[in-house]
C-alpha positions in Angstrom: -18.4 -11.7 4.7 -16.2 -11.9 1.7 -18.2 -11.0 -1.4 -16.2 -13.3 -3.6 -16.2 -16.4 -1.4 -19.9 -17.0 -0.7 -22.9 -18.1 -2.8 -24.3 -15.1 -4.6 -27.7 -15.5 -2.8 -26.0 -15.0 0.6 -24.1 -12.0 -0.7 -27.4 -10.5 -2.0 -29.1 -11.0 1.3 -26.3 -9.2 3.2 -26.4 -6.3 0.7 -30.1 -5.8 1.5 -29.1 -5.1 5.1 -26.8 -2.3 3.9 -23.5 -3.5 5.4 -20.3 -1.4 5.3 -18.3 -2.3 2.3 -14.6 -2.7 3.1 -11.8 -2.8 0.6 -8.0 -3.0 0.9 -6.0 -0.8 -1.5 -2.3 -0.8 -1.9 0.5 -1.0 -4.5 3.1 -3.2 -6.0 6.4 -1.3 -5.4 9.9 -1.5 -4.0 10.3 -1.4 -0.2 13.9 -2.1 0.1 15.6 -5.4 -1.0 14.4 -7.3 2.1 10.6 -6.7 1.8 8.0 -8.0 -0.6 6.9 -5.9 -3.6 3.4 -6.4 -2.4 3.9 -5.0 1.0 1.4 -2.2 0.5 -1.5 -4.4 -0.4 -0.9 -7.7 1.5 -1.0 -5.8 4.8 -4.3 -4.0 4.3 -5.7 -7.2 2.8 -4.8 -9.1 5.9 -6.6 -6.4 8.0 -9.7 -6.6 5.9 -9.7 -10.4 6.0 -9.6 -10.3 9.8 -12.5 -7.9 9.9 -14.5 -9.8 7.2 -15.7 -12.1 10.0 -18.1 -9.5 11.1 -21.7 -9.8 9.9 -22.0 -6.1 9.2 -19.0 -6.0 6.8 -19.0 -6.8 3.1 -15.3 -7.4 2.2 -14.3 -6.9 -1.4 -11.2 -8.3 -3.1 -8.2 -6.1 -2.8 -6.9 -3.5 -5.3 -3.2 -4.3 -5.5 -2.1 -1.5 -7.8 -1.8 2.2 -7.1 -0.2 5.5 -8.0 3.6 4.8 -7.9 4.9 7.5 -10.2 7.6 8.7 -7.9 9.0 5.2 -7.3 8.5 3.7 -10.7 12.3 3.7 -11.4 12.7 0.7 -9.1 12.3 -2.7 -10.9 9.1 -4.6 -10.0 7.1 -1.4 -9.3 3.8 -1.2 -11.2 2.3 2.3 -11.6 -1.3 2.9 -12.7 -1.4 6.6 -11.8 -3.8 8.7 -9.8 -6.4 9.2 -12.5 -6.8 5.5 -13.2 -7.0 4.7 -9.5 -9.8 7.3 -9.2 -11.7 5.8 -12.1 -11.4 2.2 -10.8 -12.4 3.1 -7.2 -15.3 5.3 -8.4 -16.6 2.5 -10.6 -16.5 0.0 -7.7 -18.2 2.4 -5.3 -20.9 3.3 -7.9 -21.7 -0.4 -8.5 -22.4 -0.8 -4.8 -24.2 2.5 -4.4 -26.6 1.4 -7.1 -27.7 -1.5 -4.8 -28.1 0.4 -1.6 -24.7 0.3 0.1 -23.9 3.8 1.4 -20.9 3.4 3.7 -17.4 2.3 2.8 -14.1 1.8 4.5 -10.9 1.9 2.5 -8.0 0.3 4.3 -5.0 1.9 2.5 -1.5 0.8 2.5 0.2 3.3 0.2 0.9 7.0 0.6 0.8 7.6 -3.1 -2.9 6.6 -3.1 -4.0 9.3 -0.7 -4.9 12.0 -3.1 -6.9 9.6 -5.3 -8.8 8.2 -2.4 -9.6 11.7 -1.1 -11.1 12.5 -4.5 -13.2 9.3 -4.5 -14.4 10.2 -1.0 -15.6 13.6 -2.1 -17.2 12.1 -5.3 -19.0 9.5 -3.2 -20.2 12.1 -0.7 -21.8 14.1 -3.4 -23.7 10.9 -4.5 -25.0 10.3 -1.0 -22.4 7.9 0.2 -19.7 8.1 2.9 -16.2 6.8 2.8 -13.8 6.4 5.7 -10.2 6.0 4.6 -7.7 4.5 7.1 -4.0 4.7 6.3 -2.9 1.9 8.5 0.7 2.9 8.9 -0.2 6.5 10.1 -2.9 5.0 12.4 -0.3 2.7 13.9 2.1 5.4 15.0 -0.8 7.4 16.6 -1.9 4.3 18.6 1.7 3.8 19.9 4.8 5.9 19.3 6.8 2.6 19.3 5.0 1.7 16.0 6.5 4.7 14.2 8.0 4.1 10.8 8.6 5.2 7.2 8.8 3.4 3.9 10.2 -0.1 4.0 11.8 0.4 7.4 11.1 -1.6 10.6 7.4 -0.8 10.8 6.4 -2.1 7.3 8.9 -4.9 7.3 7.8 -6.2 10.7 4.2 -6.2 9.7 5.0 -7.9 6.4 6.7 -10.6 8.5 3.7 -11.0 10.7 1.5 -11.5 7.6 3.9 -13.8 5.8 7.3 -14.4 7.4 8.6 -16.1 4.3 8.1 -13.0 2.2 10.9 -11.1 4.0 14.6 -11.8 4.1 16.4 -9.6 6.6 19.8 -10.8 5.2 19.0 -8.6 2.1 18.8 -5.4 4.2 20.9 -2.5 2.9 22.0 0.6 4.8 20.0 3.8 4.6 21.4 6.1 1.9 19.7 9.6 1.7 20.8 11.9 -1.1 20.0 15.3 0.3 19.2 18.1 -2.1 22.1 20.2 -0.7 24.2 20.7 2.4 21.6 23.2 3.7 18.4 21.6 2.4 18.2 18.1 3.7 15.6 15.3 3.4 13.5 14.6 6.5 11.4 12.2 4.5 10.9 11.4 0.8 9.6 14.8 -0.3 9.6 16.6 3.1 12.9 18.6 3.5 14.4 20.5 6.4 15.6 24.1 5.9 16.6 26.1 9.0 13.8 25.8 11.5 11.1 24.9 9.0 10.1 22.4 6.3 9.5 22.6 2.6 8.1 20.1 0.2 10.1 19.2 -2.9 9.0 16.2 -4.9 11.8 14.2 -6.6 12.1 10.6 -7.9 12.2 8.2 -5.0 15.3 6.6 -6.3 17.1 9.9 -6.5 16.3 10.5 -2.8 17.0 7.0 -1.4 18.9 4.7 -3.7 18.3 1.6 -1.6 14.5 2.1 -1.6 13.7 2.5 2.0 13.6 5.5 4.4 12.5 5.9 8.0 13.6 6.3 11.6 14.4 2.7 12.3 16.5 0.2 10.4 14.6 -2.7 8.8 17.4 -5.1 9.9 15.9 -5.0 13.4 12.4 -6.0 12.2 10.6 -8.8 14.1 7.5 -10.8 13.5 6.5 -10.1 17.1 6.5 -6.3 16.6 4.4 -6.7 13.4 1.9 -8.9 15.3 1.5 -6.2 18.0 0.9 -3.5 15.4 -1.7 -5.6 13.6 -3.5 -6.4 16.8 -3.8 -2.8 17.8 -4.8 -1.5 14.4 -7.5 -4.2 13.9 -8.9 -3.5 17.4 -9.1 0.2 16.6 -10.9 -0.4 13.3 -13.3 -2.9 15.0 -14.3 -0.2 17.4 -14.5 2.4 14.7 -16.9 0.2 12.7 -19.3 0.0 15.7 -19.7 3.8 15.8 -19.4 4.4 12.0 -22.4 2.2 11.3 -24.5 4.3 13.6 -23.8 7.5 11.6 -27.0 8.6 9.7 
């Protein structure tokens, strides 16, 4: 059930049954010229909408903004920072804890939110609640190695196409341009760098690392709606099964 789309009395009756509250969290940020700025929240929102059909789920409206400090130099990116995200999410959770809801599922679409959501999870646990956070893009690559991806590459672009095909224009795709720190210290990902046979973490501005705003193992120009649909189907099925067992946890 979507809390915002039903009569208040129906929502209150469901709350009495202590459903699992589910919320999509993302960001508005650059994902390459071809992808929508809302990629990180329209995808988890789609997932939550599909799962909101369940009678044991109370689906909340999405949180479209997140911590985008590293990528804020790209136009269109909106950054609210980690501390603000923690405050907002704690306030939402506290409002529901007050009325008896103890379990929550955060469907997250943005890596920059992870630290904040971990903190909210710990804060909630100390108040007697329990939060499961699912980073859908990491889950997808564990379910099937063919679903591997990075930021704005074939994985996210394909899933965005599956959610709203008109939001993507593959004609705008630009080549991958990685600005390595040096000849010997090279970027494996945004802040994960290769040095000899190991890795080190060095955080820089996203735009200084990848000037075209995307990075990953597979070029977004090869994105397809069909790949996105397969990813969504498998991710949603996994979360469906997880809910069945999560609701039994005491």
